[in-house]
C-alpha positions as a printed NumPy array, in Angstrom:
array([[ 70.554,  62.945, 119.988],
       [ 73.597,  60.738, 119.7  ],
       [ 76.019,  61.247, 122.264],
       [ 80.234,  60.109, 121.347],
       [ 83.271,  60.173, 123.257],
       [ 86.394,  60.871, 121.087],
       [ 88.924,  57.799, 121.197],
       [ 91.622,  60.583, 121.117],
       [ 90.797,  62.796, 124.059],
       [ 87.756,  61.139, 125.599],
       [ 85.827,  64.541, 125.252],
       [ 82.149,  63.938, 124.712],
       [ 79.777,  65.726, 122.084],
       [ 76.665,  65.468, 120.267],
       [ 77.973,  63.364, 116.75 ],
       [ 75.167,  64.066, 114.994],
       [ 76.011,  67.605, 114.61 ],
       [ 79.772,  67.312, 114.292],
       [ 81.998,  64.665, 112.695],
       [ 84.526,  65.421, 114.652],
       [ 85.678,  66.097, 118.708],
       [ 85.463,  70.035, 119.109],
       [ 88.435,  69.41 , 121.52 ],
       [ 91.313,  67.811, 119.126],
       [ 89.798,  67.446, 116.116],
       [ 89.764,  63.714, 116.16 ],
       [ 87.55 ,  62.514, 113.318],
       [ 84.613,  60.223, 115.014],
       [ 85.98 ,  57.272, 112.822],
       [ 89.096,  55.698, 113.129],
       [ 90.347,  56.598, 109.211],
       [ 89.657,  60.052, 108.1  ],
       [ 86.975,  59.63 , 105.309],
       [ 89.199,  62.441, 102.572],
       [ 92.295,  61.211, 102.955],
       [ 92.702,  59.931,  99.415],
       [ 93.722,  62.477,  96.82 ],
       [ 90.906,  62.932,  94.424],
       [ 92.333,  63.711,  90.425],
       [ 91.266,  66.611,  88.54 ],
       [ 87.998,  65.837,  86.418],
       [ 87.381,  68.285,  83.822],
       [ 83.364,  66.992,  84.103],
       [ 83.088,  67.098,  87.295],
       [ 84.745,  70.871,  87.423],
       [ 82.028,  71.838,  84.672],
       [ 79.068,  70.138,  86.284],
       [ 77.386,  72.719,  87.919],
       [ 77.921,  74.908,  84.7  ],
       [ 74.995,  72.466,  83.13 ],
       [ 73.038,  74.014,  84.851],
       [ 70.887,  76.724,  83.211],
       [ 70.045,  78.506,  86.604],
       [ 73.251,  78.614,  87.784],
       [ 74.713,  79.833,  84.637],
       [ 73.015,  83.547,  85.353],
       [ 73.19 ,  83.211,  88.695],
       [ 77.403,  82.386,  87.992],
       [ 77.622,  85.22 ,  85.388],
       [ 75.386,  87.611,  88.247],
       [ 78.403,  87.155,  91.018],
       [ 81.255,  87.122,  88.391],
       [ 79.576,  90.376,  87.148],
       [ 79.085,  91.766,  90.402],
       [ 82.859,  90.769,  91.646],
       [ 84.511,  92.206,  88.693],
       [ 82.369,  95.147,  89.122],
       [ 83.425,  95.635,  92.86 ],
       [ 87.223,  94.662,  92.35 ],
       [ 87.228,  97.167,  89.286],
       [ 85.276, 100.021,  91.945],
       [ 87.656,  99.54 ,  95.043],
       [ 90.59 , 100.378,  93.042],
       [ 89.439, 103.118,  91.068],
       [ 88.415, 104.747,  94.255],
       [ 91.549, 104.288,  95.879],
       [ 93.653, 106.036,  93.196],
       [ 90.798, 109.075,  93.624],
       [ 91.652, 109.412,  96.758],
       [ 95.258, 109.708,  95.892],
       [ 94.426, 112.351,  93.694],
       [ 91.936, 115.046,  95.421],
       [ 94.022, 118.064,  96.39 ],
       [ 92.172, 118.582,  99.521],
       [ 90.618, 115.91 , 101.791],
       [ 87.06 , 116.948, 103.796],
       [ 86.633, 115.838, 106.878],
       [ 83.498, 116.921, 108.384],
       [ 83.957, 119.958, 108.847],
       [ 87.78 , 120.741, 108.567],
       [ 89.565, 120.508, 105.44 ],
       [ 93.117, 119.182, 105.056],
       [ 95.476, 120.305, 101.893],
       [ 98.511, 118.151, 103.722],
       [ 99.457, 115.472, 101.185],
       [101.125, 113.42 , 104.151],
       [ 97.577, 112.947, 105.133],
       [ 96.659, 110.914, 102.17 ],
       [ 97.763, 107.393, 103.792],
       [ 95.102, 108.402, 106.249],
       [ 92.434, 109.475, 104.336],
       [ 93.046, 106.454, 102.157],
       [ 92.757, 104.156, 105.14 ],
       [ 89.883, 106.216, 106.327],
       [ 87.737, 105.951, 102.665],
       [ 88.112, 101.893, 102.767],
       [ 87.069, 102.322, 106.566],
       [ 83.418, 103.816, 105.435],
       [ 82.957, 100.659, 103.428],
       [ 83.475,  98.196, 106.655],
       [ 81.422,  99.769, 109.25 ],
       [ 78.125,  98.894, 107.354],
       [ 79.259,  95.665, 106.878],
       [ 79.824,  95.039, 110.218],
       [ 77.103,  96.841, 111.558],
       [ 74.303,  95.081, 109.082],
       [ 75.909,  91.918, 107.888],
       [ 73.741,  90.013, 110.657],
       [ 70.307,  91.607, 109.361],
       [ 71.788,  90.875, 106.162],
       [ 71.88 ,  87.176, 106.469],
       [ 68.395,  86.977, 108.342],
       [ 66.361,  88.663, 105.629],
       [ 67.955,  86.499, 103.175],
       [ 66.005,  83.815, 105.083],
       [ 63.271,  85.657, 105.531],
       [ 62.346,  87.003, 101.923],
       [ 63.059,  86.806,  98.08 ],
       [ 67.007,  86.326,  98.26 ],
       [ 66.553,  87.169,  94.07 ],
       [ 64.609,  90.552,  95.026],
       [ 66.719,  91.408,  98.059],
       [ 70.176,  90.787,  95.466],
       [ 68.121,  93.09 ,  92.121],
       [ 67.449,  96.148,  95.034],
       [ 71.074,  95.675,  96.253],
       [ 72.772,  95.468,  92.704],
       [ 70.387,  98.517,  91.701],
       [ 71.818, 100.695,  94.656],
       [ 75.213, 100.019,  93.092],
       [ 74.647, 100.855,  89.674],
       [ 72.776, 104.409,  91.074],
       [ 75.986, 104.95 ,  92.857],
       [ 78.506, 104.276,  90.308],
       [ 77.302, 106.55 ,  87.89 ],
       [ 76.778, 109.097,  90.563],
       [ 80.228, 109.397,  91.397],
       [ 81.099, 109.203,  87.493],
       [ 79.337, 112.457,  87.57 ],
       [ 80.405, 114.091,  90.353],
       [ 84.301, 113.373,  88.744],
       [ 83.315, 114.113,  84.833],
       [ 82.054, 117.875,  86.406],
       [ 85.465, 118.211,  88.539],
       [ 82.326, 118.445,  91.745],
       [ 83.679, 115.115,  93.393],
       [ 85.167, 115.772,  97.064],
       [ 86.464, 113.407,  99.719],
       [ 83.23 , 113.616, 101.601],
       [ 81.578, 111.965,  98.53 ],
       [ 83.549, 108.65 ,  98.479],
       [ 82.507, 108.128, 102.032],
       [ 79.036, 108.352, 101.934],
       [ 79.522, 106.448,  98.82 ],
       [ 82.061, 103.684, 100.853],
       [ 78.986, 103.681, 103.172],
       [ 76.663, 103.04 , 100.443],
       [ 78.476, 100.084,  99.423],
       [ 79.713,  98.515, 102.452],
       [ 75.731,  98.328, 103.276],
       [ 74.593,  96.682,  99.87 ],
       [ 77.458,  94.073, 100.16 ],
       [ 76.002,  93.522, 103.533],
       [ 72.772,  92.604, 102.275],
       [ 74.104,  91.258,  99.055],
       [ 76.745,  88.572, 100.138],
       [ 74.385,  86.299, 102.217],
       [ 71.925,  85.917,  99.595],
       [ 74.449,  85.094,  96.913],
       [ 75.718,  82.778,  99.47 ],
       [ 72.033,  80.927,  99.758],
       [ 71.077,  81.118,  96.751],
       [ 73.17 ,  79.06 ,  95.117],
       [ 71.503,  75.814,  97.18 ],
       [ 68.293,  77.027,  95.653],
       [ 69.318,  76.651,  91.973],
       [ 72.101,  73.852,  92.537],
       [ 70.943,  70.228,  93.841],
       [ 73.2  ,  69.322,  97.188],
       [ 75.118,  66.378,  95.483],
       [ 76.689,  69.617,  92.645],
       [ 77.06 ,  72.251,  96.355],
       [ 80.731,  71.773,  96.6  ],
       [ 81.215,  71.749,  93.068],
       [ 79.108,  75.331,  92.662],
       [ 80.389,  77.004,  95.541],
       [ 83.986,  76.1  ,  94.382],
       [ 83.313,  77.264,  90.477],
       [ 81.91 ,  80.737,  91.902],
       [ 84.966,  80.785,  94.403],
       [ 87.444,  80.045,  91.501],
       [ 85.413,  83.018,  89.554],
       [ 85.81 ,  85.677,  92.564],
       [ 89.575,  84.96 ,  92.387],
       [ 90.274,  85.524,  89.16 ],
       [ 88.305,  88.958,  88.974],
       [ 90.763,  89.718,  92.155],
       [ 93.552,  89.941,  89.019],
       [ 91.585,  91.455,  86.504],
       [ 89.459,  93.67 ,  88.24 ],
       [ 92.686,  95.832,  89.476],
       [ 94.8  ,  95.878,  86.448],
       [ 91.236,  96.885,  84.097],
       [ 91.258,  99.33 ,  86.642],
       [ 94.331, 100.776,  86.411],
       [ 94.269, 100.841,  82.145],
       [ 90.859, 102.349,  82.509],
       [ 91.849, 105.187,  84.51 ],
       [ 94.87 , 105.62 ,  82.018],
       [ 92.511, 105.608,  78.899],
       [ 89.71 , 107.423,  79.805],
       [ 90.045, 108.76 ,  83.699],
       [ 88.356, 107.737,  86.015],
       [ 84.788, 108.769,  85.411],
       [ 84.959, 106.915,  82.305],
       [ 86.1  , 104.177,  84.798],
       [ 83.224, 104.228,  86.879],
       [ 80.713, 104.172,  83.286],
       [ 82.25 , 100.708,  83.365],
       [ 81.818,  99.788,  86.77 ],
       [ 78.406, 100.817,  86.514],
       [ 77.652,  98.673,  83.296],
       [ 79.166,  96.076,  85.038],
       [ 76.613,  96.179,  87.581],
       [ 73.955,  96.352,  85.306],
       [ 75.483,  92.851,  83.434],
       [ 74.866,  91.075,  86.851],
       [ 71.521,  92.808,  88.091],
       [ 70.711,  91.569,  84.228],
       [ 71.822,  88.376,  84.537],
       [ 70.533,  87.956,  88.341],
       [ 66.278,  89.193,  86.792],
       [ 66.303,  85.834,  84.36 ],
       [ 66.435,  83.065,  87.066],
       [ 63.75 ,  81.174,  88.379],
       [ 63.529,  80.499,  91.375],
       [ 61.106,  79.463,  94.204],
       [ 62.25 ,  80.382,  97.685],
       [ 61.735,  77.619,  99.716],
       [ 59.72 ,  77.953, 102.696],
       [ 60.92 ,  78.553, 105.955],
       [ 60.472,  75.245, 108.575],
       [ 61.019,  77.71 , 111.781],
       [ 59.011,  80.412, 113.61 ],
       [ 60.108,  84.269, 112.987],
       [ 62.131,  85.066, 116.351],
       [ 63.661,  88.487, 117.466],
       [ 66.614,  89.43 , 115.776],
       [ 67.743,  89.687, 119.505],
       [ 67.567,  86.807, 120.46 ],
       [ 68.934,  85.501, 117.573],
       [ 72.054,  87.144, 118.709],
       [ 71.971,  85.82 , 122.104],
       [ 71.551,  81.976, 120.615],
       [ 74.697,  82.804, 118.488],
       [ 76.485,  84.287, 121.223],
       [ 75.916,  81.666, 124.   ],
       [ 76.739,  78.655, 121.172],
       [ 79.903,  80.236, 120.353],
       [ 80.804,  81.015, 124.116],
       [ 79.932,  77.553, 124.837],
       [ 81.933,  76.056, 122.391],
       [ 85.137,  74.184, 122.724],
       [ 86.921,  75.242, 119.49 ],
       [ 85.063,  78.698, 118.068],
       [ 86.128,  81.19 , 120.311],
       [ 89.824,  80.014, 119.646],
       [ 89.183,  79.758, 115.879],
       [ 87.481,  83.321, 115.593],
       [ 90.129,  84.619, 117.629],
       [ 92.612,  82.975, 115.173],
       [ 90.844,  84.927, 112.53 ],
       [ 90.919,  88.316, 114.085],
       [ 95.096,  88.434, 114.122],
       [ 95.441,  88.025, 110.652],
       [ 92.363,  90.759, 109.932],
       [ 94.6  ,  92.974, 112.891],
       [ 98.272,  92.72 , 111.262],
       [ 98.105,  90.539, 108.438],
       [ 95.837,  92.399, 106.005],
       [ 97.101,  96.02 , 106.914],
       [ 98.677,  96.411, 103.572],
       [ 95.647,  95.918, 101.412],
       [ 94.303,  99.43 , 102.708],
       [ 97.926, 101.013, 102.132],
       [ 98.787,  99.484,  99.341],
       [ 98.363, 102.507,  97.061],
       [100.165, 105.182,  99.469],
       [102.963, 102.719,  99.389],
       [103.801, 102.364,  95.68 ],
       [103.033, 106.184,  95.117],
       [105.474, 106.481,  97.982],
       [108.507, 103.682,  97.492],
       [108.149, 102.714,  93.819],
       [106.389, 106.281,  92.619],
       [103.737, 104.284,  90.377],
       [101.159, 105.332,  88.549],
       [ 97.67 , 104.062,  87.518],
       [ 98.805, 100.767,  85.93 ],
       [101.119,  99.813,  88.405],
       [ 98.518, 100.339,  91.31 ],
       [ 96.967,  97.792,  89.047],
       [ 99.383,  95.12 ,  88.694],
       [100.338,  95.636,  92.58 ],
       [ 96.643,  94.487,  92.909],
       [ 96.87 ,  91.986,  90.229],
       [ 99.971,  90.163,  91.998],
       [ 97.412,  89.649,  95.028],
       [ 94.585,  87.813,  93.091],
       [ 97.308,  85.724,  91.396],
       [ 98.925,  84.803,  94.666],
       [ 95.233,  83.985,  95.988],
       [ 94.401,  81.696,  92.708],
       [ 97.752,  80.004,  92.793],
       [ 96.986,  79.65 ,  96.965],
       [ 93.65 ,  77.902,  96.348],
       [ 95.428,  75.593,  93.617],
       [ 98.231,  74.189,  96.338],
       [ 95.483,  73.601,  98.962],
       [ 93.043,  71.942,  96.041],
       [ 96.061,  69.541,  95.566],
       [ 97.38 ,  68.599,  99.435],
       [ 95.245,  66.105, 101.542],
       [ 96.394,  68.628, 105.513],
       [ 96.745,  66.808, 108.811],
       [ 96.752,  69.272, 111.713],
       [ 95.109,  72.431, 109.695],
       [ 96.123,  74.268, 113.463],
       [ 99.261,  74.203, 113.056],
       [ 99.241,  74.889, 109.187],
       [ 97.495,  77.923, 110.008],
       [ 99.89 ,  79.177, 113.167],
       [102.468,  78.675, 110.393],
       [101.08 ,  80.631, 107.577],
       [100.446,  83.706, 110.135],
       [103.811,  83.57 , 110.964],
       [105.627,  83.833, 107.557],
       [103.125,  86.075, 106.281],
       [104.317,  88.735, 109.125],
       [108.191,  88.063, 108.556],
       [107.183,  88.229, 104.617],
       [104.935,  91.819, 105.003],
       [107.579,  93.016, 107.161],
       [110.433,  92.353, 104.891],
       [107.834,  93.549, 102.159],
       [107.534,  96.934, 103.612],
       [111.088,  97.999, 102.664],
       [110.795,  96.445,  98.995],
       [112.277,  99.046,  96.135],
       [111.848,  97.467,  93.313],
       [108.971,  96.419,  91.217],
       [109.836,  93.388,  90.307],
       [110.364,  92.195,  94.312],
       [107.557,  93.224,  95.078],
       [105.172,  91.644,  92.695],
       [107.247,  88.22 ,  94.387],
       [106.086,  89.07 ,  97.185],
       [102.5  ,  90.007,  96.965],
       [101.952,  86.902,  95.254],
       [103.775,  85.257,  97.855],
       [101.638,  87.143, 100.586],
       [ 98.348,  86.339,  98.355],
       [ 98.511,  82.884,  98.449],
       [ 99.254,  82.69 , 102.161],
       [ 96.238,  84.706, 102.944],
       [ 93.714,  82.867, 100.52 ],
       [ 94.92 ,  79.512, 101.841],
       [ 94.429,  80.988, 105.339],
       [ 91.315,  82.392, 103.863],
       [ 90.146,  79.159, 102.969],
       [ 91.583,  76.841, 105.701],
       [ 89.669,  79.087, 108.302],
       [ 86.309,  79.167, 106.357],
       [ 86.772,  75.641, 106.139],
       [ 87.028,  74.541, 109.856],
       [ 84.433,  77.147, 110.912],
       [ 82.378,  75.285, 109.032],
       [ 83.484,  72.021, 110.403],
       [ 83.003,  72.647, 113.92 ],
       [ 79.59 ,  74.356, 113.067],
       [ 76.746,  72.721, 113.739],
       [ 73.967,  72.517, 111.018],
       [ 71.552,  75.102, 112.124],
       [ 73.882,  77.367, 113.838],
       [ 76.308,  77.939, 110.847],
       [ 74.758,  80.756, 109.128],
       [ 75.054,  82.815, 112.075],
       [ 78.494,  81.764, 113.219],
       [ 79.872,  82.504, 109.41 ],
       [ 77.976,  85.816, 109.448],
       [ 80.26 ,  86.877, 112.435],
       [ 82.885,  85.863, 111.357],
       [ 81.816,  88.201, 108.114],
       [ 81.88 ,  91.195, 110.553],
       [ 85.279,  90.488, 111.714],
       [ 86.251,  90.458, 108.227],
       [ 84.509,  93.941, 107.942],
       [ 86.741,  95.239, 110.514],
       [ 89.869,  94.805, 108.409],
       [ 89.782,  98.25 , 106.713],
       [ 89.374,  99.988, 110.527],
       [ 92.069,  97.627, 111.871],
       [ 94.01 ,  99.443, 109.581],
       [ 93.657, 102.571, 110.753],
       [ 96.209, 103.017, 113.493],
       [ 98.783, 101.599, 111.041],
       [ 97.545, 105.046, 108.387],
       [ 98.159, 106.778, 111.265],
       [101.672, 106.283, 112.332],
       [102.247, 106.177, 108.5  ],
       [100.659, 109.698, 108.555],
       [102.846, 110.726, 111.371],
       [106.67 , 109.525, 110.827],
       [105.785, 110.188, 106.692],
       [107.062, 106.254, 106.559],
       [104.335, 103.886, 105.287],
       [107.108, 100.996, 105.07 ],
       [107.697, 101.289, 108.485],
       [103.69 , 100.752, 109.508],
       [103.481,  98.004, 107.163],
       [106.744,  96.511, 108.915],
       [105.368,  97.56 , 112.235],
       [102.004,  95.618, 111.418],
       [104.172,  92.538, 110.171],
       [105.973,  92.04 , 113.511],
       [102.94 ,  92.18 , 114.994],
       [101.479,  89.444, 113.229],
       [104.665,  87.383, 114.024],
       [104.731,  88.339, 118.045],
       [100.568,  88.024, 118.212],
       [100.728,  84.631, 116.424],
       [103.394,  83.46 , 118.664],
       [101.659,  84.243, 122.208],
       [ 98.345,  82.37 , 120.848],
       [100.646,  79.275, 119.982],
       [101.975,  79.516, 123.546],
       [ 98.94 ,  80.539, 125.079],
       [ 96.596,  77.83 , 122.908],
       [ 99.167,  75.113, 122.212],
       [ 95.873,  72.213, 121.556],
       [ 94.968,  75.001, 118.549],
       [ 97.799,  72.949, 116.848],
       [ 95.823,  69.582, 116.906],
       [ 92.868,  70.984, 115.229],
       [ 92.572,  68.77 , 112.23 ]])
C-alpha cells in the first residue's frame, strides 16, 4: 500500500487504488494524463470487432437491447389501450387512471432490479456467465411468446403485464452484470475500453430504432404481432451467445456470505469521501429528472393526441439525443466534471419544465433530443466518476448499488403519476418534476460546494 498526500488539499489516500484525490479530485500527478485530445481512428473503432468471440457477444447484446427497447414501447402502448385495469381484486374502468396504470406497469419492471441486481452481480462471479445469460434470455423469449398469445386471443389483462414486467426485471437483473463482465472474458485488457464503447454505441442505436420500430409494428401487425418480433430478436440474441466459446476464469477469492458482501460494500461507501455525494447526485435525477420517460406515452396521447407511430418518434428522439450527447462528450476534454454534472441537472430541470407545456410535435421532438443528450452526458459522467473513485476490488459491488438506484426510476415516477391522475394533467406533473430537479440540485450545490471540485 502506498499512501500519498494530495498536492492540492493534502488529503491522505491509497495511491495504489486511486489515481485521484477522493476529496478534491486532483490527479496524483501534476499534469492530467488525458488532457490531450485524441483523434478519431476507424481502425481503433473496429479493433474489438476483429475478435470473433466479441463479434458474437456484440450481436447478442445488440439483439437483446433491440428486443428490450421495442418491448418497453409496445407494453406501454398496450397498457393505454386496455379498457380496464385489474389491480389485485379491484377493477378500474376510469380512463383517467391510465397515467398511474402506466407507471405501475413500469414499476413492476424496476422492483426486481432493485431487489435482485446485487445477487445477479454475485452470481456473475460464481457461475458460468454464458449459462446465466442464456437462461435469462430464454426466459425473455418465453414471456414474449406468452403475452403475444394472450393478446392474440384477446385474453390479455392488466395484471398479466404486471407479472410480465416483474419477470423481465428479474431477467435484466441477472443478465446485465454477466453481459458486462463477460466482455473481459473475450477481450484483452488493452481493448477493453474500445469493446465497452462499441457495445454502448449499439445500445444507444437500439434506443433510437427500437421505439420507432415498435410504433410501426403496432400499426402494421398489431401488438400481438409486435411481441412475436420481440421474441424473434431475443431468440437471435440467444443463438449468438450460444456459439461463444469462453472458459470462465477461476476466482482467486473464497466465496463469502451475501450478508458479508453487503456489509463490506456499504461500509466502504460510508467511509469514502466522494462516493456518498456521488450516489446522492445519482439519486436526484433518478427521482425527478427521469419521471418523463414512464409518463411520456400518457403525455403524448393527452397533449398531442398521437398514435403508436408518434409515440415511437417521441421515444426515438430520446435515443438520438443520447447518441449526440455521447459524441459531444467524446469530443471534449472536461475538467471539474462535478460542476458539469450540477449544471447539466439545472438545465435538465429547466428544459423538462418547458417541455411539459409544449403542444407541437416539432418542438416536442427538439426538446426530447436535448433532454436525451443531457441525460446521456450525465449518465456517462456519473458512471465514469463512480469507477474512477472506486478501488478495483470494490468496483463491481459499488456499480451494482448504482444499478439498484437506477432501478428505482419507475418507482420514483409513482407520485407524479398520482398527481397526473388526480389533477387530470400530465403536463402539470412533469412541470413539477422539472422544478423539483432544479430546486434539489441547487440545495445540493449549496450543501456540498466541494462537489464542484471533483475532476
